[in-house]
C-alpha positions as CSV (number, residue, x, y, z in Angstrom):
1,M,0.0,0.4,0.0
2,D,1.7,3.3,-0.8
3,M,1.4,6.0,2.1
4,T,3.5,8.6,0.9
5,R,2.3,12.2,1.8
6,R,1.1,14.8,-1.6
7,L,-1.3,17.1,-0.2
8,F,0.0,17.0,2.6
9,G,2.5,19.6,3.2
10,T,4.4,20.8,6.4
11,D,2.1,22.2,7.9
12,G,-1.8,20.5,6.6
13,I,-2.6,20.9,3.5
14,R,-2.1,24.2,1.7
15,G,-2.6,25.7,-2.2
16,T,-4.3,28.7,-4.4
17,A,-8.5,29.6,-3.8
18,N,-10.1,27.8,-5.2
19,A,-7.7,25.9,-7.4
20,E,-6.5,22.3,-6.7
21,P,-6.0,20.7,-4.4
22,M,-7.8,23.8,-2.1
23,T,-11.6,23.1,-4.2
24,A,-14.4,22.2,-2.6
25,E,-14.5,18.7,-4.7
26,T,-10.9,17.8,-2.6
27,V,-12.3,19.9,0.8
28,L,-15.0,17.2,0.1
29,R,-13.5,14.3,0.3
30,L,-11.4,15.1,2.7
31,G,-14.3,15.5,5.0
32,Q,-15.1,12.4,3.9
33,A,-12.2,10.5,4.8
34,A,-10.9,11.9,7.9
35,G,-15.1,11.5,9.7
36,L,-14.3,7.0,8.1
37,L,-11.5,6.7,9.8
38,F,-11.9,8.7,12.9
39,T,-15.3,7.1,13.6
40,R,-14.5,4.6,16.3
41,G,-16.5,2.8,18.2
42,A,-20.6,3.7,19.0
43,H,-20.4,7.1,20.2
44,R,-21.8,9.8,18.9
45,H,-18.8,11.8,16.5
46,S,-18.5,15.0,16.4
47,V,-15.2,17.9,15.0
48,V,-14.7,21.7,15.8
49,I,-14.5,23.3,13.0
50,G,-12.6,26.5,13.1
51,K,-10.9,29.0,10.5
52,D,-9.6,32.8,10.1
53,T,-11.0,35.5,7.6
54,R,-10.1,35.1,4.3
55,L,-12.7,34.7,1.5
56,S,-12.4,31.8,0.8
57,G,-13.5,30.1,3.9
58,Y,-16.7,31.0,2.9
59,M,-16.3,28.6,-0.3
60,L,-14.4,26.1,1.5
61,E,-16.0,25.4,5.6
62,P,-18.9,24.4,3.6
63,A,-18.1,21.6,1.5
64,L,-16.2,20.5,5.0
65,V,-19.0,20.2,6.6
66,A,-21.5,18.0,4.3
67,G,-18.1,16.0,3.9
68,F,-18.0,15.4,7.7
69,I,-22.1,15.0,8.2
70,G,-22.2,12.5,4.8
71,A,-19.4,10.4,6.9
72,G,-22.6,10.3,9.5
73,M,-20.0,12.9,12.0
74,D,-21.4,16.4,14.1
75,V,-20.1,19.7,13.6
76,V,-19.6,22.8,15.5
77,L,-19.0,25.2,13.8
78,V,-16.9,28.4,15.6
79,G,-16.3,30.5,12.8
80,P,-12.7,33.3,13.3
81,L,-10.6,32.1,16.3
82,P,-7.1,31.2,16.3
83,T,-5.7,27.8,15.4
84,P,-4.7,26.3,19.1
85,A,-8.3,27.5,20.5
86,I,-9.8,25.1,17.8
87,A,-6.8,22.6,19.0
88,M,-8.5,22.9,22.7
89,L,-11.7,23.0,22.0
90,T,-11.6,20.0,20.7
91,R,-10.5,18.2,23.5
92,S,-13.3,20.4,25.6
93,L,-15.8,19.2,23.6
94,R,-14.6,15.6,23.9
95,A,-15.2,16.0,19.6
96,D,-13.2,13.4,17.9
97,L,-11.3,16.2,15.2
98,G,-10.2,19.8,15.0
99,V,-10.3,21.5,11.7
100,M,-9.0,24.3,11.2
101,I,-9.0,26.0,7.4
102,S,-6.6,28.7,7.3
103,A,-3.3,29.9,5.2
104,S,-1.1,30.5,8.5
105,H,0.7,33.5,7.6
106,N,0.0,33.9,3.5
107,T,-1.9,36.1,2.1
108,F,-5.2,35.6,1.6
109,E,-5.2,33.9,-1.8
110,D,-4.2,31.0,-0.8
111,N,-6.2,28.8,1.8
112,G,-5.6,26.1,3.8
113,I,-7.1,22.7,6.4
114,K,-4.5,21.8,9.5
115,L,-6.4,18.6,11.2
116,F,-6.3,17.8,15.3
117,G,-7.0,15.0,16.9
118,P,-9.3,13.9,20.1
119,D,-5.9,14.9,21.8
120,G,-5.7,18.6,19.8
121,Y,-2.8,17.1,18.4
122,K,-1.7,18.0,14.5
123,L,-2.1,14.8,12.9
124,S,0.7,12.2,12.7
125,D,2.9,11.6,8.6
126,T,1.0,8.7,8.9
127,T,-2.4,9.2,10.0
128,E,-2.3,12.3,7.4
129,A,-1.2,9.5,4.4
130,E,-4.2,7.3,5.5
131,I,-6.9,10.0,5.1
132,E,-5.5,10.6,1.6
133,Q,-5.5,7.2,0.3
134,L,-8.8,7.2,1.5
135,M,-9.0,10.2,-0.4
136,G,-8.4,8.5,-3.6
137,T,-10.8,5.1,-3.3
138,N,-14.7,4.9,-3.3
139,M,-16.2,5.7,0.0
140,A,-19.5,5.9,-0.9
141,P,-20.4,2.6,0.0
142,R,-19.0,3.8,3.9
143,M,-21.1,7.0,4.2
144,A,-23.5,7.4,6.1
145,S,-26.9,6.4,5.7
146,S,-29.5,8.8,5.3
147,I,-31.3,8.6,9.0
148,R,-28.1,8.3,10.1
149,L,-26.3,11.7,9.1
150,G,-24.9,13.7,11.2
151,R,-26.0,17.9,12.4
152,A,-24.3,20.9,11.9
153,K,-25.0,23.8,15.2
154,R,-22.9,27.1,16.1
155,M,-21.2,27.5,19.1
156,E,-21.9,31.0,19.9
157,D,-19.5,31.6,23.4
158,A,-16.0,29.5,21.4
159,G,-14.6,33.1,22.1
160,G,-14.7,33.2,25.2
161,R,-13.8,29.7,26.5
162,Y,-10.8,30.3,24.6
163,I,-9.8,33.6,26.8
164,E,-11.2,32.3,30.1
165,F,-8.8,29.3,28.4
166,A,-6.4,32.1,27.4
167,K,-5.7,34.3,31.0
168,N,-5.5,31.2,33.4
169,T,-2.0,30.5,32.0
170,F,-1.1,34.3,33.0
171,P,0.2,34.2,37.1
172,R,-3.0,34.9,39.1
173,R,-0.6,37.3,41.4
174,L,-0.1,39.8,37.9
175,R,-2.1,41.6,36.1
176,L,-0.6,44.0,33.5
177,D,-1.9,47.8,34.8
178,G,0.4,50.5,32.9
179,L,1.2,48.6,30.6
180,K,0.5,50.5,27.0
181,I,0.6,47.3,24.2
182,V,0.4,47.2,20.7
183,V,-1.4,43.6,19.1
184,D,-1.1,43.7,15.4
185,C,-3.8,41.2,15.1
186,A,-2.4,40.4,11.2
187,N,-6.5,41.4,10.4
188,G,-6.8,37.3,11.3
189,A,-8.0,34.8,13.4
190,A,-7.0,36.0,16.7
191,Y,-8.8,39.8,16.2
192,K,-11.6,39.6,18.9
193,V,-9.6,37.4,21.5
194,A,-6.3,38.5,21.7
195,P,-6.5,42.3,22.5
196,T,-9.6,41.1,24.8
197,V,-7.3,39.0,26.7
198,L,-4.5,41.4,27.4
199,W,-7.8,44.1,28.5
200,E,-8.8,41.5,30.4
201,L,-5.5,41.3,32.8
202,G,-4.7,45.0,32.8
203,A,-3.2,46.4,29.9
204,E,-3.8,49.2,27.6
205,V,-4.7,48.1,24.6
206,I,-4.1,49.3,21.4
207,R,-5.4,47.1,18.0
208,V,-3.9,46.7,14.5
209,G,-4.5,44.7,12.1
210,V,-8.3,44.0,13.3
211,S,-10.2,44.9,11.0
212,P,-10.5,41.5,7.9
213,D,-13.0,41.9,5.0
214,G,-11.4,38.8,3.8
215,F,-8.1,40.1,1.5
216,N,-6.4,42.1,3.8
217,I,-5.6,38.7,6.8
218,N,-1.3,39.4,6.6
219,R,-1.7,42.1,4.6
220,E,1.1,44.5,5.2
221,C,1.0,44.0,9.2
222,G,0.9,40.6,11.3
223,S,4.3,39.0,12.5
224,T,5.4,38.6,9.2
225,V,5.5,42.4,8.8
226,P,7.6,43.0,11.4
227,D,8.4,46.9,10.2
228,F,4.8,47.2,10.7
229,L,4.7,46.7,14.1
230,S,7.8,48.4,15.4
231,G,6.6,51.8,14.1
232,E,3.5,51.6,15.5
233,V,5.2,50.4,18.9
234,R,7.4,54.2,18.7
235,R,4.2,55.8,17.1
236,H,1.7,54.7,20.2
237,G,4.9,55.5,23.1
238,A,3.8,51.6,23.8
239,D,5.9,49.4,26.2
240,L,5.8,46.2,24.1
241,G,4.3,45.5,20.8
242,L,3.2,41.7,19.9
243,A,2.2,40.4,16.1
244,L,0.6,37.4,15.4
245,D,-0.5,35.7,12.2
246,G,-3.2,34.8,10.5
247,D,-3.8,31.7,13.0
248,A,-2.0,33.8,15.6
249,D,0.0,30.1,16.2
250,R,3.0,33.1,16.2
251,L,5.1,35.0,17.0
252,I,6.9,38.1,17.1
253,L,7.2,41.2,19.5
254,S,8.9,44.6,19.2
255,D,10.5,46.1,22.2
256,E,9.7,49.4,23.2
257,R,13.0,51.0,20.8
258,G,11.4,49.5,18.2
259,S,13.5,46.1,17.8
260,I,12.7,43.2,16.9
261,V,12.3,40.2,19.0
262,D,11.8,36.8,16.2
263,G,11.4,33.1,18.4
264,D,15.0,33.1,18.8
265,Q,14.9,35.6,21.2
266,I,11.7,34.7,23.3
267,L,12.5,30.9,24.0
268,A,15.4,32.6,25.4
269,L,14.0,34.1,27.9
270,M,11.1,31.7,29.0
271,A,13.8,28.6,28.7
272,H,15.7,31.1,31.5
273,S,12.2,31.8,33.1
274,W,11.0,28.6,33.6
275,H,14.1,27.1,34.6
276,T,15.3,29.5,37.1
277,G,11.4,29.7,38.2
278,G,12.0,25.8,38.6
279,Q,9.6,24.8,36.0
280,L,11.5,24.1,32.7
281,A,11.3,19.7,31.9
282,G,13.8,18.0,30.5
283,G,17.1,20.3,30.5
284,G,16.3,21.9,28.0
285,I,14.5,22.8,24.5
286,V,13.3,21.9,21.4
287,A,13.6,24.0,18.0
288,T,13.9,23.7,15.1
289,V,17.5,23.6,12.6
290,M,16.9,27.5,12.0
291,S,17.7,28.0,15.4
292,N,20.3,30.4,15.7
293,L,23.6,29.5,17.1
294,G,23.6,32.1,19.4
295,L,20.8,30.2,21.7
296,E,22.5,27.2,21.1
297,R,25.3,28.9,23.2
298,Q,23.2,30.6,25.3
299,L,21.9,27.5,26.5
300,A,24.5,25.9,27.0
301,E,26.3,28.3,30.0
302,Q,22.6,27.0,31.7
303,G,24.1,24.2,31.3
304,L,20.8,23.2,29.5
305,A,20.7,21.7,25.5
306,L,19.0,22.5,22.9
307,H,17.2,19.7,20.8
308,R,17.1,20.6,17.1
309,T,13.9,18.5,15.0
310,Q,13.2,19.5,10.9
311,V,11.3,22.2,10.6
312,G,8.3,22.7,11.6
313,D,5.9,23.0,14.5
314,R,4.7,19.0,14.4
315,Y,8.0,18.5,14.8
316,V,8.9,20.2,17.1
317,M,5.8,18.9,19.5
318,E,6.9,14.9,18.6
319,R,10.2,16.0,19.5
320,M,8.3,17.6,22.6
321,R,6.4,14.7,23.1
322,A,9.0,11.6,23.3
323,G,11.2,13.8,25.2
324,G,9.5,15.8,28.0
325,F,10.3,19.0,27.4
326,N,7.6,21.8,27.2
327,I,9.1,24.8,25.4
328,G,10.1,24.3,21.9
329,G,9.5,27.0,19.3
330,E,10.7,28.4,15.8
331,Q,13.1,31.2,15.0
332,S,10.0,31.9,12.7
333,G,7.7,32.5,16.3
334,H,6.1,29.2,16.5
335,M,5.7,29.4,20.6
336,I,4.7,26.2,22.4
337,L,4.7,25.8,25.6
338,S,2.9,22.3,26.6
339,D,2.3,23.0,30.2
340,Y,-0.6,24.5,28.5
341,A,-1.2,23.6,24.8
342,T,-0.9,20.9,22.0
343,T,-0.2,23.1,19.2
344,G,1.8,26.9,18.9
345,D,-0.1,29.6,20.7
346,G,1.4,32.8,19.8
347,L,-1.2,35.0,22.7
348,L,0.4,32.2,25.5
349,A,4.0,33.0,24.6
350,A,3.1,36.5,24.7
351,L,1.2,36.6,28.1
352,Q,4.5,34.5,29.1
353,V,6.9,37.2,28.2
354,L,4.6,39.5,30.1
355,A,4.8,38.2,32.8
356,V,8.9,38.6,33.6
357,L,8.3,41.6,32.2
358,V,5.8,42.2,34.5
359,E,8.0,40.4,37.3
360,Q,11.7,42.5,36.4
361,G,9.8,46.1,36.1
362,R,12.2,46.6,33.9
363,P,11.8,46.8,29.8
364,A,11.4,45.2,27.2
365,S,14.9,46.1,25.4
366,E,16.9,44.7,28.6
367,V,14.7,41.8,28.7
368,C,14.4,40.2,25.8
369,R,17.7,41.2,24.4
370,V,18.9,37.2,25.7
371,F,21.5,36.2,23.3
372,Q,24.0,38.5,20.5
373,P,22.9,36.3,17.4
374,L,25.8,35.2,14.8
375,P,25.0,36.9,12.1
376,Q,22.4,34.2,9.9
377,K,21.5,35.3,6.2
378,L,18.5,33.9,4.7
379,R,17.2,34.0,0.6
380,S,14.6,32.2,-1.5
381,V,14.6,30.3,-4.8
382,R,11.8,30.0,-6.0
383,F,11.2,27.1,-8.3
384,A,9.2,25.9,-11.3
385,G,8.7,21.7,-11.5
386,E,11.9,19.7,-10.2
387,S,13.8,20.9,-7.2
388,P,17.4,21.6,-8.3
389,L,18.9,20.7,-5.7
390,D,19.6,17.6,-7.2
391,V,21.6,19.0,-10.1
392,A,24.9,18.0,-10.1
393,Q,26.3,21.6,-10.0
394,V,24.5,23.2,-7.4
395,Q,25.8,19.7,-4.9
396,A,28.8,21.0,-6.2
397,A,28.2,24.0,-5.2
398,V,26.9,23.2,-1.7
399,A,29.6,21.1,-0.6
400,A,31.7,23.5,-1.0
401,A,30.0,26.4,0.6
402,E,30.0,24.0,3.4
403,A,33.9,23.2,3.6
404,R,34.6,27.2,3.7
405,L,31.9,27.1,7.3
406,A,33.4,24.5,8.2
407,G,34.2,25.0,12.0
408,S,33.0,28.6,12.6
409,G,29.2,28.3,11.2
410,R,26.9,25.8,9.5
411,L,24.7,26.0,6.4
412,L,21.4,24.8,5.5
413,I,19.6,24.1,2.4
414,R,15.6,22.4,2.6
415,K,12.6,22.8,0.4
416,S,9.7,24.7,1.8
417,G,6.7,22.7,2.9
418,T,4.4,24.6,2.5
419,E,5.3,26.5,-1.3
420,P,7.9,25.7,-4.4
421,V,11.5,27.4,-3.3
422,I,14.9,26.6,-2.0
423,R,15.4,28.0,1.4
424,V,19.4,29.0,2.2
425,M,20.4,29.7,5.8
426,A,23.8,30.0,6.2
427,E,25.7,31.5,9.3
428,A,29.0,32.6,10.9
429,E,30.8,34.9,12.9
430,D,32.5,36.8,9.9
431,T,28.8,38.4,8.3
432,A,30.8,39.3,4.6
433,L,31.0,35.4,4.3
434,V,28.0,35.0,5.3
435,E,26.6,36.7,2.6
436,R,29.5,36.0,-0.2
437,V,28.0,32.6,0.6
438,V,24.4,32.3,1.2
439,D,24.6,34.9,-2.9
440,E,26.6,33.0,-4.3
441,L,24.8,28.9,-3.6
442,C,21.7,31.4,-3.9
443,A,22.6,32.4,-8.0
444,V,23.6,28.9,-8.9
445,I,20.5,27.2,-7.4
446,G,18.9,30.3,-9.2
447,Q,20.4,28.8,-12.3
448,A,19.6,25.9,-12.3
449,A,16.5,26.2,-11.7
450,A,15.6,28.2,-14.6
451,L,18.1,25.8,-17.2
452,S,15.3,23.9,-15.4
453,E,12.4,24.7,-16.8
454,Q,13.3,25.8,-19.8
455,G,14.2,21.9,-20.6
456,A,10.9,21.2,-19.0
457,A,9.0,24.6,-21.7
């Protein structure tokens, strides 16, 4: 049996809305297949479906609903809510499955689907492959009889439940009184809940990116456009700025001076805070191959280890569960705090940083600058057709670049799991060397990609 995954990438299924695989037809079949696969036992089965604010959600949500109802599952619709809220509600409602319709940090033209099991964790590669395999079969004989079809209902207080859940992760003895915080919700899924949580904890909240119109999710705002956040922080004289992405599972910060604080610095801050407070489990944290060498060195000074995985917060979470760690994340801002949540949650991570700020009573520019990062450069090269990484001249260039960095830094080249690009990253003490290595490699990869495209044409 072929159990490879073609539809699923590193974070669910993603693509251009209304083109394969993000069509109503394919998503209908996905709902049918996932519904059948997760119908286990004689109880009344249910699925929680959330979404972000993009226009195509209006097309994909009903298609999923039809698929699940046809498979005999009841559907609970919660509307626009963060991805981690769907994971939390799936567990809270004892549902058999959770679904988030979102393309995360991508622009509105794309959409995607993330699936959570009854335990609130993202599905494994194996389970995703099983769903794909089932989608390719004739499912009609296994669909529910007319008397066993599911029902759909809308859950009105879902946002309130997540707000309470989030607030309960903030230390009860602390409040945010006197802090002015800019929160940029990327015109995405957290546009109501994130500002409310901060306001109810006592902060003065400046809300930006909270006017979704179906098209403006992640547009010139959110965690992928941090310059917008830092500008707003300076303009309002705020103590801290926090930017979420379209589905609010990642976080980037700005200190009061407008300097950006990435996921590596947030991980370092939380690791130190939890280690000092005796809360850190596993003697270290989990991050990906993208995290800065400076983070690894800073943790080592405290006797803590950095365990690296491939890129994708799902792989971070799997390593955390296997090794008993309770902090993990990515440089891009995915933060997983497994004491509280089963997946990345930007808002919960922000609350942990705010707790340290309040306790120490020092400005964010001091608190959030935990280590000096090594010079690091990341560039992406787009390609069409076959990956240029298998071309002999590219492999030779990669080997030469690795030799130049040997001992003083590291090189990472990988194909993106969510779009047709090759990512090239280098880091070392010598900034000029890093720049040269990345630029030269990208040029070689770009040439190979162009030749491959011409050959295909």
